[in-house]
N, C-alpha and C positions, 0 to 999 in steps of 0.2 A: 546624071549621077551614075557612076561606074559600079558601085556596090549597093549596099542598102544603108538607109539611115540608121544610126545608132539608136537604141531604145532610150526612152526617157531615163531609165535607171542608169544605163551606160553613160549618157550625157551628164547626169548628176554626178557620177563617180569621176568624170573627167572635167568637172567644173573649172578647176584651176587651169587646165590645159586649154579649155575653150576661151577663158578670159585672155590667156596669152595669145591665142589665135586671133581674137578680135583686136588685141593690142597691135599685132603685126600689121593690121590693116588700119591702124589709127582710129579704131572705134572705141569710144569710151563707154562706161557703164550707162551713163545718161543717154548717149546716142543709141545704144543697143535697145534700151527701153522704148525709145521713140520709134526705132525701126520696127520693133515687134508690134507696137500699137498702130502705127500709121502705114507701114509697108510690110505686111505679113509675108508677102511673096519673096521679098528680099531676105527676110529673116529665115524663111524656109531654104532659100538658096545657100545662105551662110551655113546652116546646119548640114546641108547636103555636102558642101565642100569640106567642112570639118570632118564629117563622117568618112568621106573618101580618104582624107589624109590619114586618119587613124587606122582605117582598114589597110591602107597601103603599107603603113609602118608595121602593122602586125603581120601581114601576109609575107612581107619580105624576110621575116625572121622564122617562118614556119619550116621545120625540117621533117616533122612526122605528124601524120594524121591517123586516126582509127575510126572506123565505122563498124560498129558491132550491132547485129540484129539477132533475132532468135536463133537462127541456124548458121549464120555467117559472120566471119570477121574479115574485114578488109583493112590491112595494115599498109600504110603508104610511107615511103621515104622520098622526100623531095630532093633528088640529086641536082647537080648543077644544070644539066641539059635535058634530064628526063625524070619522070616520076616512076618509082619502082613499087610494085605491089606484091604482097604476100596475101593470098586469099585462102581462107580456111572455111571448109564446109563441114558441118556436123550432120551425119546421115541418120542419127537417132532422133526421131521426131519428138521424143519425150524430153529432150534436152533444150533448154532455153539459155543461151549464152549471156543474156542480159541480166540473169539472176545470179546471185552468189552460188547457189546450189548447182546451177548449170555450168558455171565457169569452173567450179571446183571439180565437177565431173570431167570437164575438158582437160584440166591440168593433170588428172590421173590417167586419162585415156587418150591423150593426144597422139599416141602411136597406134591406136587400134584401127581396125578396118572400118570403124564408124566415122573416121575423120579423113577428109581429102584435102590436099594442098595443091595450090597452083601459084606459080610466080610469073610475073609479067612486067614489062616496062613499056612506057609510052613517052614519046617526045612531047614536050610542051608545045602549045600553040604559040602564036606570036606574043601572048601575054601570060606569063607564068603565074602572076598573082591572080589573074582572073580564073585560071584553071584551078588553083588552090581554093579560091573562093567558091567555085562551083561545087567542089567536093564538100565544103563546109555547109553549103546550102542543102546538099543532099543528106546531111546528117553526120558527117565526119566531125570529129573533135580534135583539137590540137593536143598533142601529147609530147612526152620526152622521148618516146620511141623505144621504151624498154621491151615491149612485146615484139616489135618489128626486129630489133637487134638480136633478140634471143632466137627467133625463128630463122633469121638470116644465117646465123651461125649453124643451126641445126640442119636446115634443108638447103642452104646455099652451097 
């Protein structure tokens, strides 16, 4: 398995897509029930393959990621050949960017001496999707990129 298996909730939400996935392999609903009961390892394999297909589809569409922690924001843009980063560090230990109060402080004070910026870029490895998945595993979330685009204009 290349990525991670979708959660039970995610699989339930993709129920129709999973049925279509089984149909492409000529597996009927009755056959699927039989596989689950009599060949659980085969059922597990099918779930893994389906999960990888879903992840691959999602990851190929990702353009922006954000990873926000108490004192840092890492804003990523997935360009064609490299990922670009805008990194923001808040030097005021009383500020927590993960709270609305902390983020509002940041919006008012982003130009102060209590905020540092860094930009960087990094070429992808041989597998761009796996690079993106690694960032998600580390806590990044897929976004529309509003913050990245704003900062790119300001400090770019």
